[in-house]
DSSP file (Angstrom, degrees, kcal/mol; ACC not computed):
  #  RESIDUE AA STRUCTURE BP1 BP2  ACC     N-H-->O    O-->H-N    N-H-->O    O-->H-N    TCO  KAPPA ALPHA  PHI   PSI    X-CA   Y-CA   Z-CA
    1    1 A M    >         0   0    0      0, 0.0     3,-1.9     0, 0.0     6,-0.2   0.000 360.0 360.0 360.0  35.1   10.9    9.3   14.2
    2    2 A T  T 3   +     0   0    0      1,-0.3     6,-0.1     5,-0.1     0, 0.0   0.710 360.0  56.6 -64.1 -19.3   12.6    6.9   16.6
    3    3 A E  T 3  S+     0   0    0      4,-0.0     2,-0.6     5,-0.0    -1,-0.3   0.563  83.8  99.0 -87.6  -7.2    9.1    5.6   17.7
    4    4 A C    <>  -     0   0    0     -3,-1.9     4,-2.1     1,-0.2     5,-0.2  -0.698  65.8-152.1 -81.6 119.1    8.2    4.8   14.1
    5    5 A I  H  > S+     0   0    0     -2,-0.6     4,-1.5     1,-0.2    -1,-0.2   0.858  95.1  50.3 -61.8 -36.0    8.7    1.0   13.6
    6    6 A F  H  > S+     0   0    0      2,-0.2     4,-2.6     1,-0.2    -1,-0.2   0.876 108.4  51.6 -72.5 -36.0    9.4    1.4    9.9
    7    7 A C  H  > S+     0   0    0      1,-0.2     4,-2.3     2,-0.2     6,-0.2   0.879 108.9  52.4 -63.7 -36.0   11.9    4.2   10.5
    8    8 A R  H  <>S+     0   0    0     -4,-2.1     6,-1.7     2,-0.2     5,-1.4   0.836 109.2  49.3 -69.0 -32.8   13.6    1.8   13.0
    9    9 A I  H ><5S+     0   0    0     -4,-1.5     3,-1.0     4,-0.2    -2,-0.2   0.926 110.5  50.3 -68.6 -45.4   13.7   -0.9   10.3
   10   10 A V  H 3<5S+     0   0    0     -4,-2.6    -2,-0.2     1,-0.2    -1,-0.2   0.899 110.1  50.4 -58.7 -41.7   15.2    1.6    7.8
   11   11 A S  T 3<5S-     0   0    0     -4,-2.3    -1,-0.2    -5,-0.2    -2,-0.2   0.618 115.1-116.4 -73.9 -11.7   17.9    2.6   10.3
   12   12 A G  T < 5S+     0   0    0     -3,-1.0    -3,-0.2    -4,-0.5    -2,-0.1   0.450  84.6 119.1  89.1   0.6   18.8   -1.0   10.9
   13   13 A E  S   <S+     0   0    0     -5,-1.4    -4,-0.2    -6,-0.2    -5,-0.1   0.844  78.6  37.8 -66.5 -33.7   17.7   -0.8   14.6
   14   14 A L  S    S-     0   0    0     -6,-1.7    -2,-0.2    -9,-0.1     2,-0.1  -0.910  94.2-112.1-117.0 147.4   15.1   -3.5   13.9
   15   15 A P        +     0   0    0      0, 0.0     2,-0.3     0, 0.0    -2,-0.1  -0.346  34.1 176.5 -76.2 157.2   15.6   -6.5   11.6
   16   16 A S        -     0   0    0     -7,-0.1     2,-0.9    -2,-0.1    14,-0.1  -0.978  36.4-120.1-151.2 158.7   13.8   -7.1    8.4
   17   17 A S        -     0   0    0     12,-0.4    12,-2.0    -2,-0.3     2,-0.1  -0.838  42.1-145.9-100.6  94.9   13.8   -9.7    5.6
   18   18 A T  E     +A   28   0A   0     -2,-0.9    10,-0.3    10,-0.2     3,-0.1  -0.381  31.5 171.3 -73.0 134.2   14.7   -7.4    2.7
   19   19 A V  E    S-     0   0A   0      8,-3.4     2,-0.3     1,-0.4     9,-0.2   0.716  74.0  -0.9-103.2 -38.2   13.3   -8.1   -0.8
   20   20 A Y  E     +A   27   0A   0      7,-1.7     7,-3.1     2,-0.0    -1,-0.4  -0.990  62.2 177.4-154.6 145.7   14.5   -4.8   -2.5
   21   21 A E  E     +A   26   0A   0     -2,-0.3     2,-0.2     5,-0.2     5,-0.2  -0.961   8.8 154.5-153.9 137.9   16.4   -1.7   -1.4
   22   22 A D        -     0   0    0      3,-2.2    -2,-0.0    -2,-0.3     0, 0.0  -0.734  63.2 -73.2-139.2-166.1   17.7    1.4   -3.1
   23   23 A D  S    S+     0   0    0     -2,-0.2     3,-0.1     1,-0.2     0, 0.0   0.727 128.6  24.4 -66.0 -21.2   18.5    4.9   -1.9
   24   24 A H  S    S+     0   0    0      1,-0.2    20,-2.9    20,-0.1    21,-0.5   0.634 117.8  46.9-119.3 -20.4   14.8    5.9   -1.5
   25   25 A V  E     - B   0  43A   0     18,-0.3    -3,-2.2    19,-0.1     2,-0.4  -0.947  50.4-165.8-134.9 145.6   12.8    2.7   -1.0
   26   26 A L  E     -AB  21  42A   0     16,-2.4    16,-3.1    -2,-0.3     2,-0.4  -1.000   5.4-168.2-130.2 132.6   12.9   -0.5    1.1
   27   27 A A  E     +AB  20  41A   0     -7,-3.1    -8,-3.4    -2,-0.4    -7,-1.7  -0.985  19.3 160.3-120.5 130.9   10.8   -3.5    0.4
   28   28 A F  E     -AB  18  40A   0     12,-2.4    12,-3.2    -2,-0.4   -10,-0.2  -0.955  43.5 -82.5-147.7 162.6   10.6   -6.3    3.1
   29   29 A M  E     - B   0  39A   0    -12,-2.0   -12,-0.4    -2,-0.3     2,-0.3  -0.430  43.5-120.4 -69.4 136.5    8.5   -9.2    4.2
   30   30 A D        -     0   0    0      8,-2.6     7,-0.2    -2,-0.1     8,-0.1  -0.631  12.3-147.9 -75.6 131.4    5.5   -8.4    6.4
   31   31 A I  S    S+     0   0    0     -2,-0.3    -1,-0.1     1,-0.3    -2,-0.0   0.614  98.4  42.8 -78.7 -10.5    5.8  -10.2    9.7
   32   32 A Q  S    S-     0   0    0      6,-0.1    -1,-0.3     3,-0.0    -2,-0.0  -0.576  90.7-172.5-126.5  68.2    2.0  -10.5    9.9
   33   33 A P        -     0   0    0      0, 0.0    71,-0.0     0, 0.0    -4,-0.0  -0.283  32.6-146.6 -71.6 145.3    1.2  -11.5    6.3
   34   34 A V  S    S-     0   0    0      1,-0.3    70,-0.1    -2,-0.0    72,-0.0   0.913  94.5  -4.4 -64.5 -45.6   -2.2  -11.9    4.8
   35   35 A N  S >  S-     0   0    0     71,-0.0     3,-1.6    -3,-0.0    -1,-0.3  -0.958  99.4 -77.4-141.2 156.0   -0.7  -14.7    2.8
   36   36 A P  T 3  S+     0   0    0      0, 0.0     3,-0.1     0, 0.0    -2,-0.0  -0.323 119.6  36.5 -55.0 135.5    2.8  -16.0    2.5
   37   37 A G  T 3  S+     0   0    0      1,-0.3     2,-0.3    -7,-0.2    35,-0.1   0.395  77.5 154.1  98.3  -0.6    4.9  -13.7    0.3
   38   38 A H    <   -     0   0    0     -3,-1.6    -8,-2.6    -8,-0.1     2,-0.3  -0.467  23.5-169.5 -64.9 122.8    3.2  -10.5    1.6
   39   39 A V  E     -BC  29 103A   0     64,-2.4    64,-2.9    -2,-0.3     2,-0.4  -0.892  16.9-147.7-119.4 144.7    5.7   -7.6    1.1
   40   40 A L  E     -BC  28 102A   0    -12,-3.2   -12,-2.4    -2,-0.3     2,-0.5  -0.945   8.8-161.4-108.9 133.9    5.6   -4.0    2.4
   41   41 A V  E     +BC  27 101A   0     60,-2.4    60,-2.7    -2,-0.4   -14,-0.2  -0.975  19.5 174.2-115.0 123.3    7.2   -1.3    0.2
   42   42 A I  E     -B   26   0A   0    -16,-3.1   -16,-2.4    -2,-0.5     2,-0.3  -0.916  35.1-113.0-129.6 151.9    8.1    1.9    2.1
   43   43 A P  E     -B   25   0A   0      0, 0.0   -18,-0.3     0, 0.0     4,-0.2  -0.642  23.9-137.0 -74.9 142.8    9.8    5.1    1.5
   44   44 A K  S    S+     0   0    0    -20,-2.9     2,-0.4    -2,-0.3   -19,-0.1   0.846  90.8  72.9 -69.7 -31.9   13.0    5.4    3.5
   45   45 A E  S    S-     0   0    0    -21,-0.5     2,-0.1     1,-0.1   -38,-0.0  -0.702 101.5-105.3 -82.3 132.0   12.2    9.0    4.3
   46   46 A H        +     0   0    0     -2,-0.4     2,-0.3    52,-0.1    -2,-0.1  -0.352  46.8 164.2 -63.2 128.9    9.3    9.2    6.8
   47   47 A A        -     0   0    0     -4,-0.2    52,-4.0    -2,-0.1     6,-0.1  -0.924  26.8-152.9-141.8 117.4    6.0   10.2    5.4
   48   48 A A  S    S-     0   0    0     -2,-0.3     2,-0.3    50,-0.3    41,-0.2   0.849  71.4 -16.0 -63.4 -35.8    3.0    9.4    7.7
   49   49 A D  S >> S-     0   0    0     50,-0.1     3,-1.0    49,-0.1     4,-0.6  -0.859  85.6 -71.2-155.9-175.1    0.5    9.1    4.8
   50   50 A L  G >4 S+     0   0    0     -2,-0.3     3,-1.2     1,-0.3     8,-0.1   0.861 123.2  57.7 -59.8 -38.3   -0.1    9.8    1.2
   51   51 A K  G 34 S+     0   0    0      1,-0.3    -1,-0.3     3,-0.0    -3,-0.0   0.787 108.8  47.4 -66.3 -24.1   -0.5   13.6    1.6
   52   52 A D  G <4 S+     0   0    0     -3,-1.0     2,-0.4     2,-0.1    -1,-0.3   0.533  92.1  99.9 -90.0  -7.4    3.0   13.7    3.1
   53   53 A L  S << S-     0   0    0     -3,-1.2    -6,-0.1    -4,-0.6    -7,-0.0  -0.678  79.7-118.9 -88.2 127.0    4.6   11.6    0.4
   54   54 A D     >  -     0   0    0     -2,-0.4     4,-2.6     1,-0.1     5,-0.2  -0.423  23.8-131.0 -57.6 130.7    6.5   13.3   -2.4
   55   55 A P  H  > S+     0   0    0      0, 0.0     4,-2.1     0, 0.0    -1,-0.1   0.850 105.7  51.0 -58.5 -37.1    4.7   12.4   -5.6
   56   56 A H  H  > S+     0   0    0      2,-0.2     4,-2.0     1,-0.2     5,-0.1   0.906 111.8  47.2 -67.6 -39.9    7.9   11.4   -7.5
   57   57 A L  H  > S+     0   0    0      2,-0.2     4,-2.7     1,-0.2    -1,-0.2   0.889 109.6  54.7 -66.1 -39.0    8.8    9.1   -4.6
   58   58 A G  H  X S+     0   0    0     -4,-2.6     4,-2.1     2,-0.2    -2,-0.2   0.896 107.0  50.7 -60.1 -40.8    5.3    7.8   -4.6
   59   59 A G  H  X S+     0   0    0     -4,-2.1     4,-1.9     2,-0.2    -1,-0.2   0.915 111.5  47.3 -62.2 -43.1    5.7    6.9   -8.3
   60   60 A H  H  X S+     0   0    0     -4,-2.0     4,-2.5     2,-0.2    -2,-0.2   0.901 108.3  56.0 -64.8 -40.6    8.9    5.1   -7.6
   61   61 A L  H  X S+     0   0    0     -4,-2.7     4,-2.3     1,-0.2    -1,-0.2   0.912 109.6  45.6 -57.1 -44.5    7.3    3.3   -4.6
   62   62 A F  H  X S+     0   0    0     -4,-2.1     4,-2.3     2,-0.2    -1,-0.2   0.838 108.9  55.8 -71.7 -32.0    4.6    1.9   -7.0
   63   63 A Q  H  X S+     0   0    0     -4,-1.9     4,-2.0     2,-0.2    -2,-0.2   0.926 110.0  45.9 -62.4 -43.4    7.2    1.0   -9.6
   64   64 A V  H  X S+     0   0    0     -4,-2.5     4,-2.7     1,-0.2    -2,-0.2   0.917 110.6  53.7 -64.4 -42.4    9.0   -1.1   -7.0
   65   65 A G  H  X S+     0   0    0     -4,-2.3     4,-2.5     1,-0.2    -2,-0.2   0.890 107.5  51.0 -57.8 -40.1    5.6   -2.6   -5.9
   66   66 A Q  H  X S+     0   0    0     -4,-2.3     4,-1.9     2,-0.2    -1,-0.2   0.901 110.7  48.3 -64.4 -41.5    4.9   -3.6   -9.5
   67   67 A Q  H  X S+     0   0    0     -4,-2.0     4,-2.1     2,-0.2    -2,-0.2   0.899 111.7  49.6 -65.7 -40.7    8.3   -5.3   -9.8
   68   68 A V  H  X S+     0   0    0     -4,-2.7     4,-2.6     2,-0.2    -2,-0.2   0.904 108.1  53.9 -64.8 -40.9    7.7   -7.1   -6.5
   69   69 A A  H  X S+     0   0    0     -4,-2.5     4,-2.1     1,-0.2    -1,-0.2   0.912 109.1  48.4 -59.3 -42.4    4.3   -8.2   -7.7
   70   70 A A  H  X S+     0   0    0     -4,-1.9     4,-1.0     1,-0.2    -1,-0.2   0.888 110.5  51.6 -64.7 -38.8    6.0   -9.7  -10.8
   71   71 A A  H  < S+     0   0    0     -4,-2.1     4,-0.4     1,-0.2     3,-0.4   0.892 108.3  51.7 -64.6 -39.4    8.6  -11.4   -8.6
   72   72 A I  H >< S+     0   0    0     -4,-2.6     3,-1.5     1,-0.2    -2,-0.2   0.926 105.6  54.4 -61.2 -44.8    5.8  -12.9   -6.5
   73   73 A R  H 3< S+     0   0    0     -4,-2.1    -1,-0.2     1,-0.3    -2,-0.2   0.764 112.2  44.9 -63.4 -24.1    4.0  -14.3   -9.6
   74   74 A G  T 3< S+     0   0    0     -4,-1.0    -1,-0.3    -3,-0.4    -2,-0.2   0.416 100.8  90.0 -97.3   1.0    7.3  -16.0  -10.5
   75   75 A A  S <  S-     0   0    0     -3,-1.5     4,-0.1    -4,-0.4    -3,-0.1  -0.314  88.5-107.6 -93.2 176.4    8.0  -17.4   -7.0
   76   76 A S  S    S+     0   0    0     -2,-0.1     2,-0.1     2,-0.1    -1,-0.1   0.561  84.3 107.6 -82.3  -8.2    7.0  -20.6   -5.3
   77   77 A V  S    S-     0   0    0     -5,-0.2     2,-0.4     1,-0.1    -2,-0.1  -0.414  86.9 -96.1 -69.7 148.3    4.5  -19.0   -3.0
   78   78 A L        +     0   0    0     -2,-0.1     2,-0.3    27,-0.1    -1,-0.1  -0.496  61.2 155.0 -66.3 120.6    0.8  -19.6   -3.9
   79   79 A S        +     0   0    0     -2,-0.4    28,-0.2    -4,-0.1     3,-0.1  -0.845  25.8 162.7-156.2 112.7   -0.4  -16.7   -6.0
   80   80 A E  S    S-     0   0    0     26,-3.6     2,-0.3    -2,-0.3    27,-0.2   0.431  83.9  -6.7-101.9  -4.8   -3.1  -16.6   -8.6
   81   81 A G  E     -D  106   0A   0     25,-1.5    25,-3.3     2,-0.0     2,-0.4  -0.954  67.3-127.1-172.5 174.8   -3.2  -12.8   -8.4
   82   82 A V  E     -D  105   0A   0     -2,-0.3     2,-0.4    23,-0.3   -13,-0.0  -0.999   8.7-151.3-141.8 136.1   -1.7   -9.8   -6.5
   83   83 A N  E     -D  104   0A   0     21,-2.5    21,-2.8    -2,-0.4     2,-0.5  -0.917   3.1-158.1-103.1 135.0   -3.3   -6.9   -4.7
   84   84 A L  E     +D  103   0A   0     -2,-0.4     2,-0.4    19,-0.2    19,-0.2  -0.974  27.4 179.1-103.7 122.9   -1.4   -3.6   -4.3
   85   85 A L  E     -D  102   0A   0     17,-2.2    17,-3.1    -2,-0.5     2,-0.5  -0.988  23.7-173.4-136.8 130.5   -3.0   -1.9   -1.4
   86   86 A V        -     0   0    0     -2,-0.4     2,-0.8    15,-0.2    15,-0.1  -0.992  11.1-158.3-118.2 126.1   -2.4    1.4    0.5
   87   87 A A        -     0   0    0     -2,-0.5     2,-0.9    13,-0.5    13,-0.2  -0.911  13.7-169.4-100.8 107.5   -4.4    2.1    3.7
   88   88 A D        -     0   0    0     -2,-0.8     3,-0.1     4,-0.1   -39,-0.1  -0.819  55.2  -3.1-106.3  95.8   -4.3    5.9    4.0
   89   89 A G  S > >S-     0   0    0     -2,-0.9     5,-2.3   -41,-0.2     3,-1.0  -0.079  88.2 -80.5 104.1 155.2   -5.6    6.9    7.4
   90   90 A E  G > 5S+     0   0    0      1,-0.3     3,-1.8     3,-0.2    -1,-0.1   0.876 126.5  56.0 -58.3 -42.1   -7.0    5.0   10.4
   91   91 A A  G 3 5S+     0   0    0      1,-0.3    -1,-0.3     2,-0.1    -2,-0.1   0.756 106.0  53.4 -64.6 -22.7  -10.5    4.7    8.9
   92   92 A A  G < 5S-     0   0    0     -3,-1.0    -1,-0.3    -4,-0.1    -2,-0.2   0.440 129.3 -96.2 -89.9  -1.0   -8.9    3.0    5.9
   93   93 A G  T < 5 +     0   0    0     -3,-1.8     2,-0.3    -4,-0.3    -3,-0.2   0.520  68.4 156.4 100.9   6.8   -7.2    0.5    8.1
   94   94 A Q      < +     0   0    0     -5,-2.3    -1,-0.3     1,-0.2     3,-0.1  -0.527   7.6 166.3 -69.1 126.8   -3.7    2.1    8.4
   95   95 A E        +     0   0    0     -2,-0.3     2,-0.6     1,-0.3    -1,-0.2   0.707  64.9  52.4-111.0 -33.9   -2.1    0.9   11.6
   96   96 A V  S    S-     0   0    0      2,-0.1     2,-1.6   -92,-0.0    -1,-0.3  -0.936  78.0-144.3-106.2 120.8    1.5    2.0   11.1
   97   97 A F  S    S+     0   0    0     -2,-0.6     2,-0.3    -3,-0.1   -48,-0.1  -0.358  72.2  96.1 -91.7  59.1    1.6    5.7   10.3
   98   98 A H  S    S-     0   0    0     -2,-1.6   -50,-0.3   -52,-0.1    -2,-0.1  -0.935  91.0-103.5-137.3 115.0    4.6    5.5    7.9
   99   99 A M        +     0   0    0    -52,-4.0     2,-0.3    -2,-0.3   -50,-0.1  -0.053  53.2 169.5 -44.4 132.8    3.2    5.4    4.3
  100  100 A H        -     0   0    0    -13,-0.2     2,-0.5   -58,-0.2   -13,-0.5  -0.997  31.1-139.4-151.4 150.0    3.5    1.8    3.0
  101  101 A L  E     -C   41   0A   0    -60,-2.7   -60,-2.4    -2,-0.3     2,-0.4  -0.939  18.6-145.1-109.7 121.7    2.3   -0.2    0.0
  102  102 A H  E     -CD  40  85A   0    -17,-3.1   -17,-2.2    -2,-0.5     2,-0.6  -0.730   7.8-164.9 -84.3 133.3    1.2   -3.8    0.6
  103  103 A V  E     -CD  39  84A   0    -64,-2.9   -64,-2.4    -2,-0.4   -19,-0.2  -0.946  19.2-175.1-116.6 105.4    2.0   -6.2   -2.1
  104  104 A I  E     - D   0  83A   0    -21,-2.8   -21,-2.5    -2,-0.6     2,-0.1  -0.894  22.5-137.8-115.5 115.7   -0.3   -9.2   -1.3
  105  105 A P  E     - D   0  82A   0      0, 0.0     2,-0.3     0, 0.0   -23,-0.3  -0.472  29.6-162.4 -64.1 139.7   -0.3  -12.5   -3.1
  106  106 A R  E     + D   0  81A   0    -25,-3.3   -26,-3.6    -2,-0.1   -25,-1.5  -0.930  17.3 172.8-128.2 150.6   -3.8  -13.7   -3.6
  107  107 A F    >   -     0   0    0     -2,-0.3     3,-1.3   -28,-0.2   -29,-0.0  -0.974  47.1 -71.5-149.4 159.6   -5.5  -17.0   -4.4
  108  108 A A  T 3  S+     0   0    0     -2,-0.3   -27,-0.0     1,-0.3     0, 0.0  -0.211 115.3   3.8 -55.1 134.9   -9.1  -18.2   -4.6
  109  109 A N  T 3  S+     0   0    0      1,-0.1    -1,-0.3     3,-0.1    -3,-0.0   0.800  79.9 142.9  61.1  33.6  -10.8  -18.6   -1.2
  110  110 A D    <   -     0   0    0     -3,-1.3    -2,-0.1     2,-0.2    -1,-0.1   0.544  65.8-120.0 -80.9  -4.7   -7.8  -17.2    0.7
  111  111 A G  S    S+     0   0    0      1,-0.3     2,-0.3     0, 0.0    -3,-0.1   0.357  77.6 111.6  87.6  -6.9  -10.2  -15.5    3.1
  112  112 A F        +     0   0    0    -78,-0.0     2,-0.3     2,-0.0    -1,-0.3  -0.773  38.8 108.7-100.3 145.9   -9.0  -11.9    2.4
  113  113 A G        -     0   0    0     -2,-0.3     2,-0.3    -3,-0.1     0, 0.0  -0.977  61.6 -72.2 171.8-179.2  -11.1   -9.4    0.6
  114  114 A F        -     0   0    0     -2,-0.3     2,-0.5     0, 0.0    -2,-0.0  -0.758  32.3-148.2 -98.7 143.8  -13.1   -6.2    0.7
  115  115 A H        -     0   0    0     -2,-0.3     2,-0.2     0, 0.0    -2,-0.0  -0.964  17.0-155.8-114.5 122.3  -16.5   -6.0    2.3
  116  116 A F        -     0   0    0     -2,-0.5     0, 0.0     1,-0.1     0, 0.0  -0.607  21.8-101.0 -99.2 156.0  -18.9   -3.6    0.7
  117  117 A S    >   -     0   0    0     -2,-0.2     3,-1.8     1,-0.1     4,-0.2  -0.229  37.7-105.6 -66.7 162.3  -21.9   -1.9    2.2
  118  118 A P  T 3  S+     0   0    0      0, 0.0     3,-0.3     0, 0.0    -1,-0.1   0.715 121.9  55.1 -62.4 -18.5  -25.4   -3.2    1.5
  119  119 A H  T >  S+     0   0    0      1,-0.2     3,-1.6     2,-0.1    -2,-0.1   0.294  73.1 109.1 -97.3   9.8  -25.8   -0.2   -0.9
  120  120 A Y  T <  S+     0   0    0     -3,-1.8    -1,-0.2     1,-0.3    -3,-0.0   0.854  78.5  48.7 -55.2 -39.5  -22.7   -0.9   -3.0
  121  121 A H  T 3  S+     0   0    0     -3,-0.3     2,-0.5    -4,-0.2    -1,-0.3   0.520  85.7 105.0 -84.3  -4.7  -24.7   -2.0   -6.0
  122  122 A D  S <  S-     0   0    0     -3,-1.6     2,-0.3     1,-0.0    -3,-0.0  -0.648  73.4-129.8 -75.3 125.2  -27.0    1.0   -5.9
  123  123 A Q        -     0   0    0     -2,-0.5     2,-0.2     1,-0.1    -2,-0.1  -0.587  16.4-126.7 -79.4 136.8  -26.0    3.4   -8.7
  124  124 A T        -     0   0    0     -2,-0.3    -1,-0.1     1,-0.1     5,-0.0  -0.580  32.4-100.6 -80.0 141.9  -25.4    7.0   -7.7
  125  125 A E    >>  -     0   0    0     -2,-0.2     4,-2.1     1,-0.1     3,-0.6  -0.348  26.3-123.8 -62.0 141.5  -27.3    9.7   -9.7
  126  126 A R  H 3> S+     0   0    0      1,-0.2     4,-3.0     2,-0.2     5,-0.2   0.856 110.3  59.8 -55.7 -38.7  -25.2   11.4  -12.4
  127  127 A E  H 3> S+     0   0    0      1,-0.2     4,-2.1     2,-0.2    -1,-0.2   0.900 107.4  45.2 -58.3 -42.5  -26.0   14.8  -10.9
  128  128 A E  H <> S+     0   0    0     -3,-0.6     4,-2.3     2,-0.2    -1,-0.2   0.897 112.5  50.9 -69.4 -40.7  -24.4   13.7   -7.6
  129  129 A L  H  X S+     0   0    0     -4,-2.1     4,-2.6     1,-0.2    -2,-0.2   0.922 111.5  48.3 -61.5 -43.3  -21.4   12.2   -9.4
  130  130 A D  H  X S+     0   0    0     -4,-3.0     4,-2.3     2,-0.2    -2,-0.2   0.890 109.9  52.4 -63.7 -40.1  -20.9   15.4  -11.3
  131  131 A R  H  X S+     0   0    0     -4,-2.1     4,-2.0    -5,-0.2    -2,-0.2   0.931 113.0  43.5 -62.2 -46.4  -21.2   17.6   -8.2
  132  132 A I  H  X S+     0   0    0     -4,-2.3     4,-2.6     2,-0.2    -2,-0.2   0.900 111.9  54.0 -67.6 -40.1  -18.6   15.5   -6.4
  133  133 A A  H  X S+     0   0    0     -4,-2.6     4,-2.7     1,-0.2    -1,-0.2   0.907 108.2  50.1 -59.6 -42.2  -16.3   15.5   -9.5
  134  134 A E  H  X S+     0   0    0     -4,-2.3     4,-2.1     2,-0.2    -1,-0.2   0.915 110.7  49.4 -61.6 -44.1  -16.5   19.3   -9.6
  135  135 A E  H  X S+     0   0    0     -4,-2.0     4,-1.0     1,-0.2    -2,-0.2   0.909 112.3  47.6 -62.8 -42.4  -15.6   19.6   -6.0
  136  136 A L  H >X S+     0   0    0     -4,-2.6     4,-1.0     1,-0.2     3,-0.6   0.916 109.5  53.2 -65.2 -42.7  -12.6   17.2   -6.4
  137  137 A R  H >< S+     0   0    0     -4,-2.7     3,-0.6     1,-0.3    -1,-0.2   0.896 107.6  51.7 -58.7 -39.8  -11.4   19.1   -9.5
  138  138 A S  H 3< S+     0   0    0     -4,-2.1    -1,-0.3     1,-0.2    -2,-0.2   0.744 110.7  48.9 -71.3 -21.3  -11.5   22.3   -7.6
  139  139 A N  H X< S+     0   0    0     -4,-1.0     3,-1.6    -3,-0.6    -1,-0.2   0.569  84.6 111.9 -92.1 -10.7   -9.3   20.7   -4.8
  140  140 A L  T << S+     0   0    0     -4,-1.0    -3,-0.0    -3,-0.6    -4,-0.0  -0.394  87.9   7.0 -65.3 136.6   -6.7   19.2   -7.1
  141  141 A G  T 3         0   0    0     -2,-0.1    -1,-0.3     1,-0.1    -2,-0.1   0.561 360.0 360.0  73.7   7.4   -3.3   20.8   -6.8
  142  142 A G    <         0   0    0     -3,-1.6    -2,-0.1     0, 0.0    -1,-0.1   0.450 360.0 360.0-102.7 360.0   -4.4   22.9   -3.8
């Protein structure tokens, strides 16, 4: 994975400003932050996306993200809230295809946010929700 920028950071080939590190996870400052204090938490072992990530490692990744979020809230960076965000796949906004968790400090009117479709407030019929839920249940664990 020598062409993966995050693998190159893990190997020490590229620099990073480390916030946290253990045998399985590395957390470091994002060089293109949404807001000051924006941290990326990554598995040291390459996993392109969520489907490639070991579930136990994913749990640990989110535990570290939670600890980093608490550290942000106690730091001097402006933070009235924190987003934990995973972009899984290109359509979801993933740009680096090494699974990573964004820990983003947030404050009122910071300019970052989600944009919803014009139909976001339209409620879906229960029958359709039940149909999709059944399909998802049948795909779990498969």
